[in-house]
MARTOR-906508 format. One record per residue (C-alpha): residue number from 1; residue in one letter; x, y, z. Coordinates in nm, 4 decimals, always signed. Example, Ala and Ser with C-alpha at 12.3 -4.5 7.8 and 13.67 -1.06 7.14 Angstrom:
# MARTOR-906508
NODE | mido | tike | x | y | z
NODE | 1 | A | +1.2300 | -0.4500 | +0.7800
NODE | 2 | S | +1.3670 | -0.1060 | +0.7140
This chain:
# MARTOR-906508
NODE | mido | tike | x | y | z
NODE | 1 | M | +7.0298 | -4.1430 | +2.3147
NODE | 2 | A | +7.0003 | -3.7702 | +2.1468
NODE | 3 | D | +7.0196 | -3.6088 | +1.8267
NODE | 4 | T | +7.2932 | -3.3533 | +1.8920
NODE | 5 | T | +7.2579 | -3.1664 | +1.5621
NODE | 6 | K | +6.9170 | -3.0518 | +1.6642
NODE | 7 | Q | +6.7706 | -2.8692 | +1.9497
NODE | 8 | V | +6.4492 | -2.8589 | +2.1180
NODE | 9 | Q | +6.2982 | -2.5410 | +2.2287
NODE | 10 | Q | +6.1004 | -2.4955 | +2.5642
NODE | 11 | W | +5.9560 | -2.2891 | +2.7947
NODE | 12 | T | +6.0143 | -2.3945 | +3.1458
NODE | 13 | T | +5.9469 | -2.2917 | +3.4964
NODE | 14 | R | +6.0629 | -2.3447 | +3.8734
NODE | 15 | G | +5.7347 | -2.2852 | +4.0177
NODE | 16 | D | +5.8361 | -1.9030 | +4.1204
NODE | 17 | G | +5.5834 | -1.7146 | +3.9508
NODE | 18 | L | +5.4303 | -1.6439 | +3.5919
NODE | 19 | D | +5.7011 | -1.3468 | +3.5227
NODE | 20 | N | +5.9474 | -1.6073 | +3.5696
NODE | 21 | L | +5.8680 | -1.8557 | +3.2957
NODE | 22 | S | +6.1960 | -1.8483 | +3.0631
NODE | 23 | R | +6.3104 | -1.9905 | +2.7349
NODE | 24 | S | +6.5826 | -2.2515 | +2.6866
NODE | 25 | S | +6.6853 | -2.5298 | +2.4591
NODE | 26 | A | +6.7723 | -2.9004 | +2.4946
NODE | 27 | P | +6.8719 | -3.1729 | +2.2967
NODE | 28 | M | +6.6743 | -3.3435 | +2.0482
NODE | 29 | P | +6.5813 | -3.6758 | +2.1937
NODE | 30 | T | +6.5531 | -4.0158 | +2.0440
NODE | 31 | P | +6.2543 | -4.2439 | +2.0989
NODE | 32 | G | +6.3282 | -4.5883 | +2.2544
NODE | 33 | K | +6.1294 | -4.9030 | +2.2408
NODE | 34 | N | +5.7295 | -4.8586 | +2.2422
NODE | 35 | E | +5.7985 | -4.4719 | +2.2188
NODE | 36 | V | +5.7674 | -4.2207 | +1.9723
NODE | 37 | L | +5.9272 | -3.8850 | +1.8648
NODE | 38 | V | +5.6268 | -3.5714 | +1.8216
NODE | 39 | E | +5.6572 | -3.2436 | +1.6730
NODE | 40 | I | +5.4347 | -3.0444 | +1.8748
NODE | 41 | K | +5.2261 | -2.8030 | +1.6862
NODE | 42 | A | +4.9853 | -2.6800 | +1.9268
NODE | 43 | V | +4.9409 | -2.6627 | +2.3203
NODE | 44 | S | +4.6312 | -2.5597 | +2.5329
NODE | 45 | L | +4.6702 | -2.4115 | +2.8556
NODE | 46 | N | +4.4544 | -2.5302 | +3.1633
NODE | 47 | Y | +4.4203 | -2.3401 | +3.5223
NODE | 48 | R | +4.6515 | -2.6389 | +3.6584
NODE | 49 | D | +4.9058 | -2.5091 | +3.4314
NODE | 50 | T | +4.9133 | -2.1316 | +3.5910
NODE | 51 | E | +4.9467 | -2.3215 | +3.9273
NODE | 52 | V | +5.2497 | -2.5078 | +3.8727
NODE | 53 | A | +5.4031 | -2.2053 | +3.7184
NODE | 54 | M | +5.2950 | -2.0406 | +4.0496
NODE | 55 | G | +5.4116 | -2.3120 | +4.2729
NODE | 56 | L | +5.0647 | -2.3429 | +4.3876
NODE | 57 | Y | +4.9843 | -2.6916 | +4.2817
NODE | 58 | N | +5.0686 | -2.8728 | +4.6017
NODE | 59 | H | +4.7586 | -3.0472 | +4.7149
NODE | 60 | H | +4.8651 | -3.4129 | +4.6011
NODE | 61 | K | +5.0840 | -3.5073 | +4.8745
NODE | 62 | S | +5.2480 | -3.7923 | +4.6055
NODE | 63 | I | +5.3912 | -3.4936 | +4.3792
NODE | 64 | S | +5.6817 | -3.3191 | +4.5438
NODE | 65 | K | +5.7688 | -2.9333 | +4.4826
NODE | 66 | E | +5.9841 | -2.8988 | +4.1981
NODE | 67 | E | +6.3311 | -2.7538 | +4.2406
NODE | 68 | K | +6.4652 | -2.8004 | +3.8825
NODE | 69 | P | +6.3366 | -2.6347 | +3.5719
NODE | 70 | L | +6.0166 | -2.8022 | +3.4629
NODE | 71 | V | +5.8528 | -2.7615 | +3.1324
NODE | 72 | P | +5.4814 | -2.7071 | +3.1799
NODE | 73 | C | +5.1439 | -2.7706 | +3.0395
NODE | 74 | S | +4.9815 | -3.1165 | +2.9500
NODE | 75 | D | +4.7563 | -3.0933 | +2.6423
NODE | 76 | M | +4.9047 | -3.0828 | +2.2860
NODE | 77 | C | +4.8379 | -3.1870 | +1.9290
NODE | 78 | G | +5.1266 | -3.2863 | +1.7317
NODE | 79 | V | +5.2708 | -3.5109 | +1.4415
NODE | 80 | I | +5.4585 | -3.8157 | +1.5140
NODE | 81 | V | +5.8110 | -3.7729 | +1.3166
NODE | 82 | A | +5.9931 | -4.1054 | +1.4346
NODE | 83 | V | +5.9201 | -4.4341 | +1.5688
NODE | 84 | G | +6.1449 | -4.5987 | +1.8257
NODE | 85 | P | +6.2489 | -4.9816 | +1.7935
NODE | 86 | P | +5.9790 | -5.2146 | +1.6586
NODE | 87 | Q | +5.7455 | -5.3290 | +1.9581
NODE | 88 | D | +5.7351 | -5.7027 | +2.0439
NODE | 89 | D | +5.4607 | -5.8794 | +1.8153
NODE | 90 | D | +5.2678 | -5.9878 | +2.0891
NODE | 91 | D | +5.2231 | -5.6603 | +2.2713
NODE | 92 | S | +4.8924 | -5.5557 | +2.1775
NODE | 93 | S | +4.8925 | -5.2956 | +2.5086
NODE | 94 | S | +5.0664 | -5.0076 | +2.2856
NODE | 95 | P | +4.9366 | -4.8896 | +1.9799
NODE | 96 | K | +5.1383 | -4.9292 | +1.6521
NODE | 97 | W | +5.1920 | -4.5797 | +1.5561
NODE | 98 | Q | +5.3254 | -4.4757 | +1.2021
NODE | 99 | K | +5.5550 | -4.1525 | +1.1183
NODE | 100 | G | +5.2920 | -3.8839 | +1.0132
NODE | 101 | D | +5.0246 | -3.9580 | +1.2631
NODE | 102 | R | +4.8318 | -3.6706 | +1.4034
NODE | 103 | V | +4.7993 | -3.7452 | +1.7618
NODE | 104 | I | +4.6911 | -3.6015 | +2.0870
NODE | 105 | S | +4.8435 | -3.6409 | +2.4217
NODE | 106 | T | +4.6815 | -3.7824 | +2.7392
NODE | 107 | F | +4.7117 | -3.5993 | +3.0577
NODE | 108 | I | +4.7801 | -3.9157 | +3.3054
NODE | 109 | Q | +4.9898 | -4.0857 | +3.0722
NODE | 110 | S | +4.9496 | -4.4320 | +3.2701
NODE | 111 | H | +4.5620 | -4.4105 | +3.3286
NODE | 112 | L | +4.4462 | -4.6298 | +3.0617
NODE | 113 | S | +4.1189 | -4.7767 | +3.2024
NODE | 114 | G | +3.9196 | -4.7518 | +3.4782
NODE | 115 | Q | +3.9670 | -4.5713 | +3.8481
NODE | 116 | I | +4.2943 | -4.3613 | +3.8447
NODE | 117 | T | +4.5096 | -4.4678 | +4.1338
NODE | 118 | A | +4.7647 | -4.2812 | +4.3528
NODE | 119 | A | +5.0468 | -4.4622 | +4.1050
NODE | 120 | D | +4.9144 | -4.2873 | +3.8241
NODE | 121 | M | +4.9315 | -3.9422 | +3.9964
NODE | 122 | A | +5.3096 | -3.9805 | +3.9099
NODE | 123 | Q | +5.2555 | -4.0179 | +3.5681
NODE | 124 | G | +5.0953 | -3.6740 | +3.4830
NODE | 125 | L | +5.2393 | -3.4368 | +3.2131
NODE | 126 | G | +5.3529 | -3.0733 | +3.3188
NODE | 127 | K | +5.4244 | -3.2112 | +3.6843
NODE | 128 | P | +5.5528 | -3.4327 | +3.8124
NODE | 129 | L | +5.6712 | -3.5166 | +3.4227
NODE | 130 | E | +5.8157 | -3.3185 | +3.1832
NODE | 131 | G | +5.5365 | -3.1117 | +3.0107
NODE | 132 | V | +5.4538 | -2.9933 | +2.6418
NODE | 133 | L | +5.5491 | -2.6476 | +2.5954
NODE | 134 | Q | +5.7844 | -2.7067 | +2.3463
NODE | 135 | T | +5.8870 | -2.8130 | +1.9889
NODE | 136 | Y | +5.9441 | -3.1820 | +2.0354
NODE | 137 | R | +5.8798 | -3.4611 | +2.2994
NODE | 138 | V | +5.8962 | -3.8481 | +2.3244
NODE | 139 | F | +5.5890 | -3.9965 | +2.4427
NODE | 140 | P | +5.5299 | -4.3744 | +2.5298
NODE | 141 | A | +5.3071 | -4.5294 | +2.2636
NODE | 142 | Q | +5.0280 | -4.5572 | +2.5255
NODE | 143 | G | +5.0119 | -4.2019 | +2.6164
NODE | 144 | L | +4.8846 | -4.0627 | +2.2514
NODE | 145 | V | +4.5449 | -4.1131 | +2.1002
NODE | 146 | K | +4.4483 | -4.0549 | +1.7247
NODE | 147 | C | +4.3756 | -3.7095 | +1.6203
NODE | 148 | P | +4.0136 | -3.6891 | +1.4720
NODE | 149 | D | +4.1046 | -3.5461 | +1.0828
NODE | 150 | Y | +3.8180 | -3.2901 | +1.1075
NODE | 151 | L | +3.9943 | -3.0859 | +1.4081
NODE | 152 | T | +4.2771 | -2.8251 | +1.3779
NODE | 153 | D | +4.5753 | -2.8436 | +1.5784
NODE | 154 | E | +4.4528 | -2.5881 | +1.7902
NODE | 155 | E | +4.1245 | -2.7169 | +1.8334
NODE | 156 | A | +4.2383 | -3.0740 | +1.9011
NODE | 157 | S | +4.4994 | -2.9455 | +2.1719
NODE | 158 | C | +4.1954 | -2.8437 | +2.3938
NODE | 159 | L | +4.0877 | -3.1819 | +2.4231
NODE | 160 | P | +4.2910 | -3.3809 | +2.6734
NODE | 161 | I | +4.2178 | -3.2326 | +2.9986
NODE | 162 | A | +3.9116 | -3.0028 | +2.9532
NODE | 163 | A | +3.6943 | -3.1696 | +2.6963
NODE | 164 | L | +3.7415 | -3.5143 | +2.8908
NODE | 165 | T | +3.7038 | -3.3769 | +3.2699
NODE | 166 | A | +3.3592 | -3.2469 | +3.1029
NODE | 167 | W | +3.2620 | -3.5945 | +2.9444
NODE | 168 | M | +3.3466 | -3.7785 | +3.2827
NODE | 169 | S | +3.1337 | -3.5225 | +3.4795
NODE | 170 | L | +2.8184 | -3.5237 | +3.2799
NODE | 171 | F | +2.8112 | -3.9237 | +3.2087
NODE | 172 | P | +2.9633 | -4.0166 | +3.5623
NODE | 173 | N | +2.8050 | -4.3530 | +3.5660
NODE | 174 | G | +2.9098 | -4.4588 | +3.1902
NODE | 175 | D | +2.5479 | -4.3956 | +3.0763
NODE | 176 | A | +2.6381 | -4.3184 | +2.6850
NODE | 177 | P | +2.4427 | -4.0125 | +2.5540
NODE | 178 | D | +2.1421 | -4.0654 | +2.3128
NODE | 179 | G | +2.0830 | -3.7138 | +2.1913
NODE | 180 | E | +1.7542 | -3.7033 | +2.3221
NODE | 181 | G | +1.8711 | -3.6368 | +2.7169
NODE | 182 | G | +1.8121 | -4.0191 | +2.8025
NODE | 183 | K | +1.4654 | -4.1221 | +2.9789
NODE | 184 | K | +1.4459 | -3.7746 | +3.1477
NODE | 185 | K | +1.5649 | -3.4493 | +2.9852
NODE | 186 | K | +1.8404 | -3.3712 | +3.2512
NODE | 187 | T | +1.9594 | -3.0294 | +3.3304
NODE | 188 | V | +2.2980 | -2.9149 | +3.3801
NODE | 189 | L | +2.4362 | -2.6327 | +3.5615
NODE | 190 | L | +2.7925 | -2.4894 | +3.4321
NODE | 191 | Q | +2.9834 | -2.2272 | +3.6567
NODE | 192 | G | +3.1768 | -1.9713 | +3.4354
NODE | 193 | T | +3.2902 | -1.9978 | +3.0816
NODE | 194 | G | +3.6465 | -2.1417 | +3.1172
NODE | 195 | G | +3.7569 | -2.4532 | +2.9255
NODE | 196 | V | +3.5827 | -2.7494 | +3.1025
NODE | 197 | S | +3.2545 | -2.5275 | +3.1261
NODE | 198 | I | +3.2478 | -2.4405 | +2.7618
NODE | 199 | A | +3.3323 | -2.8182 | +2.6613
NODE | 200 | A | +3.0647 | -2.9346 | +2.8745
NODE | 201 | L | +2.7774 | -2.6844 | +2.7142
NODE | 202 | Q | +2.8818 | -2.8159 | +2.3706
NODE | 203 | I | +2.8966 | -3.1905 | +2.5073
NODE | 204 | A | +2.5613 | -3.1458 | +2.6969
NODE | 205 | K | +2.3724 | -2.9864 | +2.3934
NODE | 206 | A | +2.4786 | -3.2385 | +2.1788
NODE | 207 | A | +2.3535 | -3.4842 | +2.4073
NODE | 208 | G | +2.0070 | -3.3359 | +2.4522
NODE | 209 | Y | +2.0378 | -3.1730 | +2.7873
NODE | 210 | K | +1.9228 | -2.8669 | +2.9200
NODE | 211 | V | +2.1862 | -2.6255 | +3.0295
NODE | 212 | I | +2.2068 | -2.3380 | +3.2701
NODE | 213 | I | +2.5588 | -2.1337 | +3.2594
NODE | 214 | T | +2.6722 | -1.8796 | +3.4905
NODE | 215 | S | +2.8779 | -1.5797 | +3.4441
NODE | 216 | S | +2.9816 | -1.2500 | +3.5839
NODE | 217 | S | +2.9741 | -1.1095 | +3.2179
NODE | 218 | D | +2.6497 | -1.0548 | +3.0282
NODE | 219 | D | +2.8485 | -1.0786 | +2.7078
NODE | 220 | K | +3.0044 | -1.3801 | +2.7794
NODE | 221 | L | +2.6437 | -1.5252 | +2.8588
NODE | 222 | K | +2.5000 | -1.4127 | +2.5272
NODE | 223 | R | +2.8154 | -1.5820 | +2.3744
NODE | 224 | A | +2.7044 | -1.8908 | +2.5537
NODE | 225 | K | +2.3474 | -1.8756 | +2.4575
NODE | 226 | E | +2.4652 | -1.8593 | +2.0982
NODE | 227 | L | +2.6330 | -2.1998 | +2.1597
NODE | 228 | G | +2.2932 | -2.3418 | +2.2478
NODE | 229 | A | +2.2772 | -2.2674 | +2.6510
NODE | 230 | D | +1.9098 | -2.2230 | +2.7475
NODE | 231 | Y | +1.9657 | -1.9886 | +3.0458
NODE | 232 | G | +2.2585 | -1.7616 | +3.1851
NODE | 233 | V | +2.2693 | -1.6139 | +3.5111
NODE | 234 | N | +2.5113 | -1.3350 | +3.5857
NODE | 235 | Y | +2.6214 | -1.3851 | +3.9421
NODE | 236 | R | +2.7217 | -1.0607 | +3.9931
NODE | 237 | T | +2.3861 | -0.9321 | +3.9797
NODE | 238 | E | +2.2038 | -1.2316 | +4.1084
NODE | 239 | K | +2.4123 | -1.2850 | +4.4188
NODE | 240 | E | +2.1997 | -1.6021 | +4.5451
NODE | 241 | W | +2.2296 | -1.7612 | +4.1986
NODE | 242 | Q | +2.1084 | -2.1029 | +4.3327
NODE | 243 | D | +1.7712 | -1.9334 | +4.4062
NODE | 244 | K | +1.7600 | -1.8306 | +4.0582
NODE | 245 | V | +1.8583 | -2.1786 | +3.9289
NODE | 246 | M | +1.5776 | -2.3362 | +4.1581
NODE | 247 | E | +1.3160 | -2.0988 | +3.9801
NODE | 248 | L | +1.4650 | -2.1696 | +3.6322
NODE | 249 | T | +1.4002 | -2.5324 | +3.7115
NODE | 250 | D | +1.0601 | -2.5066 | +3.8705
NODE | 251 | N | +1.2382 | -2.5663 | +4.2098
NODE | 252 | Q | +1.3381 | -2.9128 | +4.1052
NODE | 253 | G | +1.7272 | -2.8054 | +4.0892
NODE | 254 | A | +1.9854 | -2.9065 | +3.8549
NODE | 255 | D | +2.0721 | -3.2751 | +3.7923
NODE | 256 | I | +2.4191 | -3.2314 | +3.7288
NODE | 257 | I | +2.6496 | -2.9405 | +3.8471
NODE | 258 | L | +3.0096 | -2.8866 | +3.7597
NODE | 259 | E | +3.1450 | -2.7311 | +4.0500
NODE | 260 | V | +3.4256 | -2.5214 | +3.9428
NODE | 261 | G | +3.4485 | -2.2279 | +4.2146
NODE | 262 | G | +3.5359 | -2.4690 | +4.5412
NODE | 263 | A | +3.5039 | -2.2626 | +4.8307
NODE | 264 | E | +3.2643 | -1.9797 | +4.7605
NODE | 265 | T | +3.0239 | -2.1669 | +4.5467
NODE | 266 | L | +2.9999 | -2.5380 | +4.6401
NODE | 267 | Y | +2.7512 | -2.4780 | +4.9495
NODE | 268 | K | +2.5050 | -2.2651 | +4.6744
NODE | 269 | S | +2.5580 | -2.5785 | +4.4434
NODE | 270 | L | +2.4248 | -2.8110 | +4.7229
NODE | 271 | D | +2.1194 | -2.5561 | +4.7706
NODE | 272 | C | +2.0288 | -2.6108 | +4.3917
NODE | 273 | V | +2.1079 | -2.9508 | +4.3309
NODE | 274 | A | +1.8414 | -3.2033 | +4.2238
NODE | 275 | F | +1.7233 | -3.4822 | +4.4544
NODE | 276 | G | +1.9462 | -3.7856 | +4.3363
NODE | 277 | G | +2.1760 | -3.5457 | +4.1536
NODE | 278 | T | +2.5194 | -3.5170 | +4.0992
NODE | 279 | I | +2.7708 | -3.2647 | +4.1964
NODE | 280 | A | +3.1118 | -3.3053 | +4.0008
NODE | 281 | C | +3.3691 | -3.1539 | +4.1735
NODE | 282 | I | +3.6636 | -3.0146 | +3.9119
NODE | 283 | G | +3.7758 | -2.6908 | +4.0210
NODE | 284 | Y | +3.8700 | -2.4338 | +4.3039
NODE | 285 | V | +3.8979 | -2.1085 | +4.1230
NODE | 286 | S | +3.7181 | -1.9251 | +4.4256
NODE | 287 | G | +3.9726 | -2.0763 | +4.6784
NODE | 288 | K | +4.0745 | -2.3847 | +4.8563
NODE | 289 | E | +3.9712 | -2.3234 | +5.1818
NODE | 290 | D | +3.6455 | -2.2268 | +5.3406
NODE | 291 | A | +3.5782 | -1.8757 | +5.4942
NODE | 292 | E | +3.4938 | -1.9118 | +5.8338
NODE | 293 | T | +3.2381 | -1.6100 | +5.8231
NODE | 294 | Q | +2.8956 | -1.7931 | +5.8940
NODE | 295 | T | +2.7567 | -2.1024 | +6.0669
NODE | 296 | R | +2.6915 | -2.3583 | +5.7990
NODE | 297 | M | +2.5137 | -2.6785 | +5.7975
NODE | 298 | N | +2.7550 | -2.9926 | +5.8192
NODE | 299 | M | +2.8341 | -3.1067 | +5.4753
NODE | 300 | N | +2.7347 | -3.4823 | +5.5632
NODE | 301 | L | +2.3692 | -3.3278 | +5.6200
NODE | 302 | L | +2.3914 | -3.1122 | +5.3083
NODE | 303 | V | +2.4619 | -3.4064 | +5.1098
NODE | 304 | L | +2.2260 | -3.6604 | +5.2512
NODE | 305 | R | +1.9315 | -3.3675 | +5.2332
NODE | 306 | R | +1.8902 | -3.4364 | +4.8638
NODE | 307 | N | +2.0741 | -3.7899 | +4.8150
NODE | 308 | V | +2.3613 | -3.6006 | +4.6357
NODE | 309 | T | +2.6647 | -3.7688 | +4.4810
NODE | 310 | L | +2.9432 | -3.5447 | +4.5606
NODE | 311 | K | +3.2206 | -3.6625 | +4.3031
NODE | 312 | G | +3.5613 | -3.5445 | +4.2647
NODE | 313 | I | +3.6735 | -3.5834 | +3.8619
NODE | 314 | L | +4.0458 | -3.6219 | +3.7889
NODE | 315 | V | +3.9921 | -3.6148 | +3.3762
NODE | 316 | G | +3.9484 | -3.9583 | +3.2866
NODE | 317 | P | +4.1021 | -4.2827 | +3.1229
NODE | 318 | R | +4.2356 | -4.3250 | +2.7798
NODE | 319 | D | +4.0180 | -4.5818 | +2.6668
NODE | 320 | V | +3.6805 | -4.3510 | +2.7498
NODE | 321 | F | +3.9094 | -4.0551 | +2.5730
NODE | 322 | E | +3.9492 | -4.2423 | +2.2553
NODE | 323 | G | +3.6529 | -4.4769 | +2.2735
NODE | 324 | Q | +3.3886 | -4.2837 | +2.3731
NODE | 325 | M | +3.4484 | -3.9004 | +2.3481
NODE | 326 | L | +3.6219 | -3.8771 | +2.0244
NODE | 327 | P | +3.3625 | -4.0641 | +1.8599
NODE | 328 | F | +3.0872 | -3.8433 | +2.0061
NODE | 329 | Y | +3.2422 | -3.5437 | +1.9178
NODE | 330 | E | +3.3177 | -3.6657 | +1.5376
NODE | 331 | K | +2.9906 | -3.7707 | +1.5005
NODE | 332 | N | +2.8297 | -3.4432 | +1.6183
NODE | 333 | G | +3.1101 | -3.2144 | +1.4687
NODE | 334 | I | +3.1912 | -3.0561 | +1.7786
NODE | 335 | R | +3.4569 | -2.8052 | +1.7781
NODE | 336 | P | +3.6322 | -2.6987 | +2.0749
NODE | 337 | V | +3.6025 | -2.2930 | +2.1359
NODE | 338 | V | +3.9562 | -2.1266 | +2.1150
NODE | 339 | D | +3.9205 | -1.8013 | +2.2802
NODE | 340 | R | +4.3087 | -1.7044 | +2.1594
NODE | 341 | V | +4.5890 | -1.8232 | +2.0008
NODE | 342 | F | +4.9545 | -1.6994 | +2.1044
NODE | 343 | G | +5.2945 | -1.7624 | +1.9142
NODE | 344 | F | +5.5354 | -1.9831 | +2.0661
NODE | 345 | E | +5.7476 | -1.6756 | +2.1396
NODE | 346 | E | +5.4570 | -1.5106 | +2.3361
NODE | 347 | G | +5.4515 | -1.8341 | +2.5812
NODE | 348 | K | +5.4726 | -1.5990 | +2.9005
NODE | 349 | D | +5.1844 | -1.3815 | +2.7618
NODE | 350 | A | +4.9641 | -1.6895 | +2.7079
NODE | 351 | F | +4.9855 | -1.7701 | +3.0926
NODE | 352 | Q | +4.9397 | -1.4122 | +3.1972
NODE | 353 | W | +4.6159 | -1.4062 | +2.9539
NODE | 354 | M | +4.4875 | -1.7385 | +3.1149
NODE | 355 | F | +4.5494 | -1.6403 | +3.4728
NODE | 356 | G | +4.4749 | -1.2555 | +3.5073
NODE | 357 | S | +4.2805 | -1.1215 | +3.2132
NODE | 358 | G | +3.9327 | -1.1806 | +3.3168
NODE | 359 | K | +3.8175 | -1.2419 | +2.9523
NODE | 360 | L | +3.8392 | -1.5961 | +2.9337
NODE | 361 | F | +3.5776 | -1.7886 | +2.7107
NODE | 362 | G | +3.6862 | -2.1092 | +2.6064
NODE | 363 | K | +4.0518 | -2.2247 | +2.5757
NODE | 364 | V | +4.3756 | -2.0376 | +2.5509
NODE | 365 | V | +4.6224 | -2.2116 | +2.3072
NODE | 366 | V | +4.9954 | -2.1582 | +2.2045
NODE | 367 | R | +5.0924 | -2.2342 | +1.8504
NODE | 368 | V | +5.4263 | -2.4236 | +1.8811
NODE | 369 | S | +5.5116 | -2.4840 | +1.4829
C-alpha cells in the first residue's frame, strides 16, 4: 500500500554515468509488519556509489547489472515517522522502534552478526536494493541502529560504511581497543584521506595507536596531523613510500595497513607490513587489474615472507556496529569529518565532487531534509 497524497523525491541512476543521474518522484510507501517509514535527513556518499552510477560495480557475480532506474547510496541518518503493524510479542530479533526515533541505516540489511555470506550480498542498499538518496524510505526494523544523540544528522550519516569498515580493519580479531594501544603500541598505515582512512585515523588515535598516513597533498597531510596523525608521507614526492614507512617504524613495518589503492599500492604495502601484520583490503581506487609492466614476486611468497594476514573487509555486521563501534564513538566523543555538504537538489554535483574534485578529505554529504 502507498499514501497517494504524498510523493517521495528521489535521485535515480541507470548505471550510465554521473551526468545522467536524474530527479524523479514516487508514491509514498506504507510500512508493513516489522517495518518502519523513515524521513531521510542526510546521506553520505561512498566510492561504491560513484561506481554504481557509472555502471562499474560489477565484480560481485551475485549482483546483476541494473537495467531499471535505481535509487543509489546506502548511508543515511533519518527519523522514523511511521511504524508498521505490531510485531509478534515473541519476536526478539527485530528492534521495537517508535515514531520520532533517530536512526542510521546498515549497509547490508541482512548482515546481523558474524561472517557475511553470499546471500547477504543481495541485501545491500544502493544496489541491488533501492538506496537512500530520497526523502522517505521503508526499512525493515532490523536494518537500522539508534543514532547517538551527540551527532548531527550529517555526521551520523557518515558511519555505516566508512566508519564500520575502518573499525573492522583495525580490530579484525575482535580485540577490543583499550585506549593504550594494547600490549604493544600498534602502528597503523592509512592510504589517502577519504572517508574510511579519516575514520580509521580518528578510531586508531582514540585506541592509542600510532598512525602513518599518505597523501599526494601536503595540505591534506597537515590536516591529518591536526587530527592526530603521527607521520605524513607525500606519495608524489616519496614515490617509494614503502621505504619511508619502514624508516619511520625502525624497519619494523606497520602492524595494520588499510589497503585502499589496490593495483598500484598492494605490492608496496606488502613491502612495509610488519611480520605477523594485517593488510585489510578495502578498496581499489588505483585500479582493479595489475599492470603487467614488471616481474613481481608471487603473491603467495610475498604473504608468506612476513607471515602476513591479507584480509578482505566487506564492512561489518549490525551487532558490531551497534554494540562495539557506536559505544566507542560515544565514549570518545568522535565526530566524523564532513568534507562538504550539498543540498538535495545538488545531488549530481555531490557525486561529481566525490569522484573528480581531488580535494576530498573525509566524507561528502547530501542534506536531504
